[in-house]
NUZA-71330 format. One record per residue (C-alpha): residue number from 0; residue in one letter; x, y, z. Coordinates in steps of 0.5 Angstrom, whole numbers. Layout:
N
NUM / A / X / Y / Z
...
END
This chain:
372
0 / M / -45 / 14 / 29
1 / T / -43 / 8 / 26
2 / G / -36 / 3 / 27
3 / A / -35 / 7 / 34
4 / T / -33 / 4 / 40
5 / E / -34 / 8 / 47
6 / G / -28 / 13 / 48
7 / S / -27 / 18 / 54
8 / D / -31 / 23 / 51
9 / P / -39 / 22 / 53
10 / T / -40 / 23 / 46
11 / G / -37 / 17 / 44
12 / H / -31 / 20 / 40
13 / D / -24 / 19 / 43
14 / P / -20 / 25 / 41
15 / D / -13 / 22 / 42
16 / R / -15 / 16 / 37
17 / I / -17 / 21 / 31
18 / K / -11 / 24 / 27
19 / C / -14 / 25 / 21
20 / V / -21 / 26 / 18
21 / V / -22 / 23 / 11
22 / W / -28 / 27 / 8
23 / D / -32 / 25 / 2
24 / L / -34 / 30 / -3
25 / D / -41 / 29 / -7
26 / G / -46 / 29 / -2
27 / T / -41 / 31 / 4
28 / L / -36 / 36 / 3
29 / W / -42 / 39 / -2
30 / D / -49 / 38 / -4
31 / E / -48 / 36 / -12
32 / I / -45 / 31 / -16
33 / A / -38 / 34 / -19
34 / V / -38 / 30 / -25
35 / E / -45 / 32 / -27
36 / T / -44 / 39 / -27
37 / P / -46 / 43 / -34
38 / T / -39 / 47 / -33
39 / D / -32 / 46 / -30
40 / E / -34 / 49 / -24
41 / L / -34 / 45 / -18
42 / P / -40 / 45 / -14
43 / V / -40 / 50 / -8
44 / P / -37 / 47 / -1
45 / R / -42 / 47 / 5
46 / P / -39 / 53 / 10
47 / E / -41 / 48 / 16
48 / M / -36 / 43 / 13
49 / L / -30 / 48 / 11
50 / A / -31 / 51 / 18
51 / A / -31 / 44 / 21
52 / I / -25 / 42 / 17
53 / D / -21 / 49 / 20
54 / A / -23 / 48 / 27
55 / L / -20 / 41 / 27
56 / A / -14 / 43 / 24
57 / A / -13 / 49 / 29
58 / R / -13 / 43 / 34
59 / G / -8 / 39 / 30
60 / V / -12 / 34 / 27
61 / L / -11 / 33 / 19
62 / S / -16 / 33 / 14
63 / S / -16 / 28 / 7
64 / L / -20 / 26 / 2
65 / A / -23 / 20 / 0
66 / S / -28 / 20 / -6
67 / R / -30 / 15 / -12
68 / S / -30 / 20 / -17
69 / A / -26 / 22 / -23
70 / P / -19 / 24 / -21
71 / A / -20 / 31 / -26
72 / V / -24 / 33 / -20
73 / L / -18 / 34 / -16
74 / D / -15 / 38 / -21
75 / R / -21 / 42 / -21
76 / M / -20 / 43 / -14
77 / D / -14 / 47 / -15
78 / A / -18 / 53 / -18
79 / V / -21 / 54 / -12
80 / P / -18 / 59 / -7
81 / G / -16 / 56 / -1
82 / L / -20 / 49 / -2
83 / R / -15 / 44 / -4
84 / E / -9 / 46 / 1
85 / R / -14 / 44 / 6
86 / F / -13 / 36 / 5
87 / L / -7 / 32 / 5
88 / A / -5 / 26 / 1
89 / P / -12 / 26 / -2
90 / Q / -15 / 20 / -6
91 / V / -20 / 22 / -12
92 / S / -21 / 15 / -16
93 / W / -26 / 10 / -18
94 / Q / -23 / 5 / -13
95 / D / -26 / 2 / -6
96 / K / -26 / 7 / 0
97 / S / -22 / 2 / 4
98 / E / -16 / 2 / -1
99 / S / -17 / 10 / -1
100 / L / -16 / 10 / 6
101 / R / -10 / 5 / 6
102 / R / -6 / 9 / 1
103 / I / -8 / 15 / 6
104 / A / -5 / 12 / 12
105 / K / 1 / 10 / 8
106 / D / 2 / 17 / 5
107 / L / 1 / 20 / 12
108 / G / 5 / 15 / 16
109 / I / 0 / 14 / 21
110 / A / -4 / 7 / 23
111 / V / -10 / 6 / 19
112 / E / -14 / 6 / 25
113 / A / -12 / 14 / 26
114 / L / -17 / 15 / 21
115 / L / -24 / 17 / 21
116 / L / -29 / 17 / 15
117 / V / -34 / 22 / 14
118 / D / -39 / 20 / 8
119 / D / -46 / 21 / 7
120 / S / -47 / 14 / 4
121 / P / -49 / 8 / 8
122 / Y / -46 / 3 / 3
123 / E / -39 / 7 / 3
124 / R / -39 / 7 / 11
125 / A / -41 / 0 / 11
126 / E / -35 / -3 / 6
127 / V / -30 / 1 / 10
128 / E / -32 / -2 / 17
129 / A / -33 / -9 / 14
130 / L / -26 / -9 / 11
131 / L / -22 / -4 / 16
132 / P / -26 / -5 / 22
133 / G / -21 / -1 / 26
134 / V / -23 / 5 / 22
135 / H / -29 / 9 / 25
136 / T / -34 / 12 / 20
137 / L / -39 / 18 / 21
138 / D / -45 / 21 / 17
139 / P / -44 / 28 / 16
140 / G / -50 / 30 / 21
141 / E / -46 / 27 / 26
142 / V / -40 / 32 / 25
143 / P / -42 / 37 / 30
144 / A / -41 / 31 / 36
145 / L / -34 / 30 / 33
146 / L / -32 / 37 / 34
147 / A / -35 / 37 / 41
148 / A / -31 / 32 / 43
149 / F / -25 / 36 / 41
150 / E / -27 / 42 / 45
151 / A / -24 / 40 / 52
152 / R / -18 / 37 / 49
153 / E / -11 / 42 / 51
154 / V / -8 / 45 / 44
155 / T / -1 / 45 / 44
156 / P / 4 / 49 / 40
157 / E / 6 / 42 / 36
158 / S / -2 / 41 / 35
159 / R / -3 / 48 / 32
160 / E / 3 / 47 / 27
161 / R / 1 / 39 / 25
162 / V / -2 / 41 / 19
163 / R / 4 / 45 / 16
164 / R / 9 / 40 / 19
165 / Y / 6 / 35 / 15
166 / R / 6 / 39 / 9
167 / T / 13 / 40 / 10
168 / E / 13 / 32 / 10
169 / E / 10 / 32 / 3
170 / T / 16 / 36 / 1
171 / R / 21 / 31 / 4
172 / R / 18 / 25 / 1
173 / A / 18 / 29 / -6
174 / E / 25 / 30 / -5
175 / G / 27 / 23 / -3
176 / E / 24 / 20 / -9
177 / R / 28 / 25 / -13
178 / F / 34 / 24 / -10
179 / Q / 40 / 21 / -13
180 / G / 43 / 16 / -8
181 / T / 42 / 11 / -2
182 / R / 37 / 12 / 3
183 / E / 42 / 14 / 8
184 / E / 46 / 19 / 3
185 / F / 39 / 22 / 3
186 / L / 38 / 22 / 11
187 / R / 45 / 25 / 11
188 / W / 44 / 31 / 6
189 / C / 37 / 32 / 10
190 / D / 42 / 35 / 16
191 / M / 38 / 32 / 21
192 / R / 39 / 34 / 28
193 / L / 36 / 31 / 35
194 / T / 36 / 36 / 41
195 / V / 35 / 32 / 48
196 / G / 34 / 35 / 55
197 / P / 30 / 35 / 61
198 / A / 23 / 38 / 60
199 / V / 21 / 45 / 61
200 / D / 14 / 47 / 64
201 / E / 11 / 49 / 57
202 / E / 14 / 42 / 54
203 / V / 10 / 38 / 59
204 / P / 3 / 38 / 55
205 / R / 6 / 36 / 49
206 / A / 10 / 30 / 53
207 / L / 3 / 28 / 55
208 / E / 0 / 28 / 48
209 / L / 5 / 24 / 46
210 / A / 4 / 19 / 51
211 / A / -4 / 19 / 49
212 / R / -3 / 19 / 41
213 / T / 3 / 15 / 39
214 / H / 2 / 7 / 38
215 / R / 8 / 5 / 34
216 / L / 13 / 8 / 38
217 / N / 10 / 8 / 45
218 / S / 13 / 3 / 50
219 / S / 8 / 2 / 55
220 / G / 2 / 6 / 54
221 / L / 2 / 10 / 60
222 / T / -4 / 14 / 60
223 / P / -3 / 22 / 61
224 / D / -5 / 23 / 68
225 / R / -1 / 17 / 70
226 / L / 5 / 21 / 67
227 / R / 4 / 28 / 70
228 / A / 3 / 24 / 77
229 / L / 10 / 20 / 76
230 / A / 13 / 26 / 72
231 / A / 12 / 31 / 79
232 / A / 14 / 25 / 84
233 / D / 20 / 26 / 87
234 / G / 26 / 22 / 84
235 / H / 23 / 22 / 77
236 / E / 25 / 26 / 71
237 / L / 22 / 28 / 64
238 / Y / 26 / 28 / 58
239 / T / 24 / 31 / 51
240 / A / 27 / 31 / 44
241 / R / 26 / 36 / 39
242 / M / 28 / 34 / 31
243 / S / 30 / 39 / 25
244 / D / 33 / 38 / 18
245 / R / 34 / 43 / 12
246 / F / 27 / 43 / 11
247 / G / 25 / 46 / 18
248 / E / 23 / 44 / 25
249 / Y / 19 / 38 / 27
250 / G / 18 / 40 / 34
251 / I / 18 / 36 / 40
252 / I / 18 / 28 / 37
253 / G / 20 / 24 / 44
254 / A / 18 / 24 / 51
255 / A / 21 / 19 / 56
256 / L / 20 / 19 / 63
257 / V / 26 / 17 / 68
258 / D / 25 / 14 / 75
259 / R / 32 / 14 / 79
260 / T / 29 / 12 / 85
261 / A / 32 / 5 / 85
262 / P / 40 / 6 / 87
263 / G / 44 / 4 / 81
264 / S / 39 / 4 / 76
265 / W / 35 / 8 / 71
266 / S / 28 / 6 / 70
267 / V / 24 / 8 / 64
268 / P / 16 / 7 / 65
269 / L / 15 / 11 / 58
270 / L / 19 / 12 / 52
271 / A / 14 / 15 / 46
272 / L / 16 / 18 / 40
273 / S / 12 / 21 / 34
274 / C / 11 / 16 / 28
275 / R / 13 / 22 / 24
276 / V / 20 / 21 / 25
277 / A / 20 / 13 / 24
278 / G / 25 / 10 / 20
279 / R / 30 / 16 / 21
280 / G / 33 / 14 / 27
281 / A / 31 / 18 / 32
282 / A / 28 / 13 / 36
283 / A / 35 / 10 / 37
284 / A / 38 / 16 / 38
285 / F / 34 / 18 / 44
286 / L / 34 / 11 / 47
287 / F / 41 / 11 / 46
288 / W / 42 / 18 / 49
289 / L / 38 / 16 / 55
290 / M / 43 / 10 / 56
291 / E / 49 / 14 / 55
292 / R / 46 / 19 / 60
293 / A / 44 / 14 / 65
294 / R / 52 / 11 / 65
295 / E / 54 / 18 / 66
296 / C / 50 / 19 / 72
297 / G / 53 / 13 / 75
298 / A / 47 / 8 / 74
299 / E / 49 / 1 / 73
300 / R / 43 / -2 / 70
301 / F / 38 / 1 / 65
302 / L / 30 / -2 / 65
303 / V / 24 / 0 / 60
304 / T / 17 / -2 / 61
305 / L / 14 / -5 / 55
306 / R / 7 / -7 / 54
307 / P / 7 / -11 / 48
308 / T / 1 / -9 / 43
309 / D / -1 / -10 / 36
310 / A / 2 / -3 / 34
311 / N / 8 / -3 / 37
312 / L / 13 / -8 / 34
313 / E / 18 / -3 / 32
314 / M / 19 / -1 / 39
315 / R / 20 / -8 / 41
316 / I / 25 / -9 / 36
317 / L / 29 / -3 / 38
318 / L / 29 / -5 / 45
319 / R / 32 / -12 / 43
320 / Q / 37 / -9 / 38
321 / A / 39 / -4 / 44
322 / G / 41 / -11 / 48
323 / L / 35 / -10 / 53
324 / R / 32 / -17 / 55
325 / R / 26 / -19 / 59
326 / T / 28 / -19 / 67
327 / E / 25 / -24 / 72
328 / A / 22 / -19 / 76
329 / D / 16 / -16 / 72
330 / D / 12 / -13 / 78
331 / N / 12 / -6 / 76
332 / A / 10 / -7 / 69
333 / G / 3 / -10 / 71
334 / G / 0 / -16 / 69
335 / D / 0 / -15 / 61
336 / G / 7 / -12 / 60
337 / A / 14 / -13 / 62
338 / V / 21 / -10 / 65
339 / L / 27 / -11 / 60
340 / A / 33 / -9 / 63
341 / R / 41 / -9 / 61
342 / A / 47 / -8 / 64
343 / L / 51 / -1 / 63
344 / P / 58 / -2 / 62
345 / S / 63 / 3 / 65
346 / D / 67 / 2 / 59
347 / A / 68 / -1 / 52
348 / G / 68 / -9 / 53
349 / E / 65 / -9 / 60
350 / G / 58 / -12 / 62
351 / G / 57 / -15 / 55
352 / G / 59 / -9 / 50
353 / D / 59 / -2 / 49
354 / L / 53 / 2 / 48
355 / P / 50 / 3 / 42
356 / K / 51 / 9 / 38
357 / P / 46 / 13 / 34
358 / P / 45 / 13 / 27
359 / A / 51 / 16 / 23
360 / W / 47 / 21 / 19
361 / L / 44 / 24 / 26
362 / H / 47 / 29 / 30
363 / V / 45 / 29 / 37
364 / S / 46 / 34 / 42
365 / T / 44 / 36 / 49
366 / R / 40 / 42 / 50
367 / E / 45 / 45 / 54
368 / D / 50 / 44 / 48
369 / A / 45 / 47 / 43
370 / D / 44 / 53 / 48
371 / T / 51 / 55 / 48
END
């Protein structure tokens, strides 16, 4: 194994970090070199590689392609039943593998560090490790160890649906490119709906997954074990947010832990949202809903624990736009974090102005409203 750091799994792989496995073609997915075959037929894929791709998909891990080969090879894959559809945002061209991985990450809307490359070429692996040091790489012979790392991981309904939902996202992106109008007009046309409420028992595993696997829109990096313990403690509540639009269901895309043990305050040790909804106003709408609910419950102060990272700049900007500022006492945040706070006005104009409102294109309702 190359380019890997030790994770929570004894194999050295960290399942919470890997969102997409990127596969090479020649010498990896199949034995031969596709452009050197005497006919238009592709080499026969290795059964064990296809089985690995399917096993990962069943656990919510996406697969893509990065191959230095003729683009026509990707077109030829369409003729093989069930093959091309296994891969999202594939890159088959003569460009460097590192550039292919950057494009895959951009198309999928995930951090490049969430990718893992499987490639038989030591040169290609070294090129990626040199230019994308946060990306792990594997030789194909190490795939069984990768699968073993995911064996103990709990599979949520959202995990099983993840590949399908990313395919739906490809449709959204294509429709957005064809749409004649502004970005805001497109979002309105999508009829986006966010439903928020206290988490029910079957939603807790997904909340834990969001705590572990989100980075761009994660306020504190609270571990799943710590989240589970706090959610069960007196005076704490776990909230989840579901999202849908005219294309289908996103599923549970947000989780927030609320601590109500301090009189007159709502404190949020964790606010985490899926990167799939970045740029659509869902993070802001969830945060503003929590602030409004806190005010309705009589809280005068709203606090969020923030641990700044290289990845969560988007979350930091959101918290600042919501009027949250660093407090003097940051004991609850730990040595590498801070507690941000703002007053909750009882009405408009008091205590620094009224609360911010969700984006106009996003309809927000509580779960109770949605059930009636």
